[in-house]
N, C-alpha and C positions, 0 to 999 in steps of 0.2 A: 562437597562433602565426600570424605574420603569412606570407600566402602572398605570396611575392616575384614571383609571376608576374601579380599585379594591380599597375595604377599607383597606388600607394596616395596619392600627393601630388599626384595631378593633378586640379587644380581650375579648370577653365576659366571658370567663373560669376565674375564679378566682385563678384557679393553672390547670396546664395540668393533673394533678392527678385527676380532676374532672371527665373528661371524662373517665378515667377508672374506678371511683367509678359508675359511670354511667352503664358501662358495668357489672359489678357485680351485679347491681339491675336487669339488664335484663336478664343475665346468672346466677342465685344464685348457681348453682352447676356446677361443671365440667362436660364435656360431657364425660362419659365413654368410654373408649379405646377402637376401634373396632367397634363400632357402625356406620353403612354407610347408613341406611335407611333414609328415610325422616323423620322429626319429625311429631307428630301428629297436623295437620292443625289446628283445633280447639282450643287446648290447645296453640298453638304458638299465633294464633290471639288474644285469651284472653290475655295471657300475653303481648302481644304487647300494647293492649289497655291500660292496666294498667300501664305499662310504660309511655306511652304518658301522662297520667292523672297525674303521680307523677313526671315525669321530672321536674328539677329546671328550671326556667325562662333562667338562664345563658346556660343551656344544648341546650334548644331549640333554643334559638339565635344563639349557635354556629352551630348548625345543619342547620340552615336558611341560614347562611352564606355559608358554607360549599356546600350546595347541589344548591346553586345560581352562585356560581363563579367557582366550578370545571367544566370547560367546556374542550372540546377536544384541543380547541386553547390555553387556560391556560396550560393544562398538556404540550403539546408540547413546549410553551415557557420555562416551569420548566425545563423540560429535557433538552433541547438545553442548558439552562444557567448552570445546576448543573453537567451534565454528564462530563463535561469538567474538572471536579475535580481540579480546581486551584484556590480553597478559601483559603486553607491551607495547611501545611506540618506538620503532628503530628504522633506520635506512638500511639498505642492504649491506654496507660495509660494516655498521655496527652490529648487525645481527651475525656477521662472520667474526667479529671481535670478540661479542658474547659467547658464541659458540666456542672460541678460543679458549674460555675458561673452564671447559670441559677437558680436564687433562687425564689422560689414562697413564699414570704413573706406574702401574704394574705391567704395562706392553711391554714385553722383552725385544720385540723386532724393531720398533721405531721411536725415535723421539721426536718425531715431526709433529708439529701443530697442527690442529684442525684446519686453519686457513691455509697452511701449505697443502694439505691433502686436496683441498677444493681447488687451489690453484694449477696443481699438477693435473687434475682432470680437464679444466677449462683450458690449458695451455696446450695440451695433448690435440684438443676439438680445434683450437684456433690454428695450429701448425698446420692441420689438414685441410684448413680452407673452409669451415664450414660455415653457415649463416651467423651472426651476430647473436640471434636469438638462441641457437643452439650453444654457442660458447657459452652465454648467460646459464642456460640450464644447467650445463657442467659446473659453474660455479657455485650454484644455489642447491643443487640437487640434494644434498645431506644437510643442507640449514634445518630442516625440520627436526635433526638431532636435539635441537633445544628442549624438546619435551623432555629429556633429562634434567635439564637445568630448571624445568618446573616441577620436579618431583616422579616423573612417571619411571617406574621400573623397565629395565632393559627389554623385556619380553613385550611391553607395550610400545616401543620405540622402534626397534630394528628385527631382522628376521624376515624370511620369505612371507611375503603377503599370499591372501587368499580370499574367495568369497564366503562369506558366512550366511547361515539362512537356507543353505542347500546341502546336498551331499557333498562330503570331503572326497577329492579325487586321492586315489591310491598313489599318485605321482608326486603330491606333496611330501616334502622331506621330513622323515618320522612320523607318517601317518598313523601309526599304531598308538601314538599318544593322544589322538582325539576321542580313545575309548575312554578317558576320564573327563570330556567336556560334557557339561550339563546338557549341551543342545542334542546330545546323542537321544536324550529321552524325550524329544518333541518329535512326534511322528511327522509333522509338516515338513521339518529341515531335512529330512531323509531322502528325498527324492532329487532326481539330477536337476530339477527346475526349482525344488523348494517352494519360497514365497515368490517368487519371479516369473516370469512368462517366456516362452520360447523366443529366443534373439531379442530380448527387450533391450540391450545396449548397456554395458557398462556402468554408464552414468545413473542406472537405475538399479544398480548392485552394490549393496555394502561389503566393502573389503575389511579385513582383519585390521585392527588399528594399528598406525606407526606413524612414522616421519614422512612416510609418501604422501598418504592422504592428508595429515596436516600440512605439508608445503604446498600441496595442490592448492587448498582453499586460501591459503595466504596469497598466491601469485595468480588466482585464476582469472581476475579482472585485467591482466596486464601483459600477459604473454599469449603467442599464437597457440593453437590446439597442439601442434606438433611438441611444442616444448613442454605444454602442459602435461601430455600424456608420458613424455620421460619422467616428469617429476613423480607424476601419480602412480606409475606402474613398473618403475624400474626395480622394484624389489619382488614383483609377481612373477616370478619363475615357474610356477606351475602353469602359467599362460605363454610368456614370451619364450620359455624355453621347452617345456615340456607338452605344450600345444594341447592343454585341458581347456574346458569351459567354453570350447566353441559355440555350444548351443545357448549360451547367455550373450554371445556377441553379436553386435548387428554390422553391418557394411563398413560403417565410419570406424566402428573398432578395428576391424581387419585392417583398414587403410593406415590408420594411424599408428597402429603397433608395429609397422614396419621400423618406424621412427624410434620406437622403444628398442628394438633389436640392434638399431645402427649404433643406437647410445650406450648399450650393456658393455660392448668392449672397453670402451672409455671408462667406464664406471669400475671395473675389475682389473684392469691389466696396465694402468697409467701410473701406479706407484713406483718409484725409482729412488736411487740414491741422492740423486741431483735435487738440492734443495732450491726451491724457485725464491729469487729475490722479492720479498714482500713488499718493502718500500717502493723499489723500482715499478712492480706491476699496479701498485695501488691506483695511481691516477688513472690509467687505461680502464680498470675494472669498475672504478667509482663512476668514469663518464658513461660505461656500458650500462651499468645499473640505472644510471639516470635518464638513458634513453628510453628505457621501457618503466620503471617504477618511479613512484613520486619520492620527494624528498623522505618523508617518513611513511613507514607501511606499519599497518597494524598487525600484530601477531597474538 
């Protein structure tokens, strides 16, 4: 059932890649592995102000919609709709080909296909000698963007993710746009813990809806926890880059987020002008997917 109160067809970004390009402006250098201390707050604030001034109007509008409509009720509705995994039945490679029908004709920066972007990430991880499950996570981390092909608007597919049902961190990009979110009128959601308990663990926390959470639920029965955290939280920049929401995390979260931070540079910095040879790489990645997933996966 379509909620007509939501802007279903409002897609301000010319390309889904526009959000990722904006991330690279915010985080111009990969965070060195092993850094766990909080960033310098003065530097972070300065960089954030610069980002706000330089952000494209389309990016600002994207986050205005995202922050207005990502409510607790909206997230619950989407979890009920998509956790049933009853949209399609496809192999991993078939899902890549399906995602490939999502064409960004208006993207001026690249004419690469969605499969080529996925393969660039996976191949960079493979070259660095990481485990096979890590390589596979790189291949499939954006497969949840097929939500666009199921009719979801951009603001419900991509964007930085964050917990709902508790106070918003001021470190979330364009946090001022939460002023228009109806959850602001729910007192229970305005405390640091909100509807949660201290160190309850992120598995008990609802995140804003998007391709991360969706792909995690598609893959959760098949991959190790390290890979699942990469899938589920790679867009949660308020946690793995800004070090927010530690009061909701438990020891397991802190341990596994090291893998999310290890994955992040591959997510952001592996696009290059060199096209991967899709036909040549396909047998390797079909074999890799078959090692972890069944022939047909429910989506």
